[in-house]
C-alpha angles and dihedrals in degrees: 000000000000091000088051092053092046091053091051092052092050092047091050092049091051093050100040100028095086089053092052091048092048092054093042095050096044107136125222119249109286125230090245093059087068100031099042095133093054091047094049092046095053099032091081095056116119095238122037131193108245095239093047091049091049091047089238094142093158091065091072106019102043120070119239115259091253093053091050093049092049091054101261087213121204084220086085086076113117096236110099115237122247111246130209118181136191108195098187120101102241136146091226132039133178118198137176121218110209136203097029126156105234095215096044128097120244138193115210130193119198113202115192122185126183129206092268091058096253112147135203123190118199120190124211110190133194096009112176111190090204089062097048104113099201101084117172100174094107097020113145098165113110121223119271114241120212145155095037113179141142126234126229119298108250137176122230117141085327137012109272147160134190125234118213132192142145135228128200093235134028107285141154120258137225138168126207113196142163144131091285140025087272085072105187100190129073142182124199139199114190095192114117106233145132100231113057133194127169124176118220112209137184094043125166119243120243096021136122113232128201119209143168132188128231128198130183126191128220090273090052094251104154135209126190122197127221121267120284132186134212129176130222096202092101120055122195109209116206096023121126115234091221109061091171094066113126118262112260112264096020112153119248113247138148110257097186143343119198128190126211137166124235112179107299094344131090113223125208124193112196127192123187132189091244137017109288143155116251133214122184122199121188137177134183119246112191117175089185089063092051090049089052090053089056102037104026085224128121092185127103107282102199123106091220093055092239120133113271117257117226115252121252119249113285098069123112113248138168116352091001092059103034102037115009093047091054092049090057090072099020107040116192093241090058096035093062122193113009140147114286115258130195091047137106123239112265134198133034093269092060119086122157112213121228092250088066100064122210134192119265107286092040096278119165114226136173088266090060092077100018130056108227093213097051140275150219092251132063116281089017086278117177089218135021111289097243137079086305093076093041092050088053090076105013120061114228092355 
């Protein structure tokens, strides 16, 4: 009986083993399966970079484990970030980031700083304006007003009270008020925010006041509330007009950050737990540009004809790929005299042609003059290493 069972087990292993091995040894999709055109184009060059020849793409394009764990931030890129600041200490800020390419990928840093100097940095990574769902370019829907109320009537230098309300989107605030529904007086706050408060000062004691609130969104769609009434007969000494003020000692934190699109601009609404200034830094990250640096091709590079998907974090880009990587094998102290990298062309007599690619922001890198995969000339040079390559950029060199 035991011999019979043993024979059955051996027979099953011989018949099913290859299937198990096949599934167990299935390989992940290779780099070349998506970048076949680039590989075929450069595979016929006379001189090939060893990693490219051996199809070891990850040796150059993927960061080392240590670099990935330490962050390997794309903020190491040589292109300086664009900066937008709001110096007022407010709990809500609305900013517009201008000059963005809708189809590009952006990294955004939000830096909030309160009056005590405490700072919080929030990172938004891989933001693509084209994929932001909240588009206000053609918006005709006015903000929704809710939770309208007035605070206690108090006496400081003058008799005053504060009106509070909320809107479902960032909007300006205004209060019309007076002794009748004709109002006659108004107070305005032009800050775009969701939580509104406006203090009405110089009130008369013992009177009934009518008021209504008005809010207008960034597209100037306007909402007006119904009429409300408060009375100044009763005064509450010792009360603060602003009951929404943050509790003393509250820790600074980012409560929310919402993106929206307005025409060619990317909007950002920021809300913090306490009043703070805000600085927003943003840079463009375009994998398509890096691919162009390596393949000199702006065409689709997938064998299936589908649009290329952006790589996940962990890949070398920008300065990491086009300068730092080269220095790992060719350090400057060994390389000797060479053309400066990490700089922009200067002077009217310097013009870099399109066949010598640069990083975004017109930054010269090692890859500007050398093809990283290989070449038909010595040193993988894109042009003959003589006055020819110098005259490409410098007139009458």
